[in-house]
C-alpha positions as CSV (number, residue, x, y, z in Angstrom):
1,M,56.0,145.0,178.5
2,A,54.7,141.5,177.9
3,F,53.8,139.7,174.6
4,S,50.1,139.1,174.0
5,S,48.9,135.5,174.2
6,T,48.5,135.5,170.4
7,V,52.1,136.6,169.9
8,R,53.3,134.1,172.5
9,Q,51.7,131.3,170.5
10,Q,53.3,132.6,167.3
11,I,56.7,132.6,169.0
12,Y,56.2,129.1,170.2
13,N,55.2,127.9,166.7
14,N,58.1,129.7,165.1
15,A,60.4,127.9,167.5
16,N,58.7,124.5,166.6
17,G,58.0,124.1,170.3
18,K,61.7,124.0,171.3
19,C,63.9,126.2,173.4
20,E,65.8,128.4,171.0
21,K,68.9,128.3,173.2
22,C,69.3,124.6,174.3
23,G,66.9,122.9,171.9
24,T,64.8,121.1,174.6
25,S,61.2,120.4,173.9
26,L,58.9,122.9,175.5
27,S,55.8,120.7,175.2
28,G,54.1,120.5,178.5
29,K,56.7,122.7,180.2
30,E,56.5,126.2,181.4
31,W,58.5,128.5,179.1
32,E,59.2,132.2,178.6
33,A,58.9,134.5,175.7
34,H,62.0,136.6,175.6
35,H,62.5,139.9,173.8
36,K,65.5,139.8,171.5
37,R,65.7,143.6,171.8
38,H,64.1,145.1,174.9
39,V,61.1,147.4,174.3
40,S,63.0,150.1,176.3
41,S,65.7,149.9,173.6
42,G,63.4,150.2,170.7
43,G,62.3,146.6,170.4
44,S,58.7,145.6,169.6
45,N,56.2,143.2,171.0
46,T,56.0,141.3,167.7
47,A,56.8,137.6,167.2
48,S,59.9,138.5,165.1
49,N,61.4,140.2,168.2
50,G,60.7,137.2,170.5
51,M,62.3,133.9,171.2
52,A,61.0,130.8,173.1
53,L,63.2,129.8,176.0
54,C,62.9,127.2,178.7
55,K,62.9,128.7,182.2
56,P,66.5,127.7,183.0
57,C,67.8,129.2,179.7
58,H,65.7,132.3,180.2
59,G,67.3,132.8,183.6
60,T,70.8,132.9,182.0
61,M,69.8,135.7,179.6
62,Y,70.1,138.3,182.4
63,G,73.6,139.1,183.4
64,R,75.3,135.8,183.4
65,G,75.0,134.2,180.0
66,H,73.9,136.9,177.5
């Protein structure tokens, strides 16, 4: 399940516009809102359960780097 656009903006603001894994600026770049705890595992679609990641870092969160 996806985050709403309002929650995505909150996640971006909470991260100060930077990738929470590598620290790169997300300004003007495509980025992903990642669930810290998956909804299927009891996580929520709230900003506190989300993190802002650049696309390369988000790709590492599935199977290889997380």
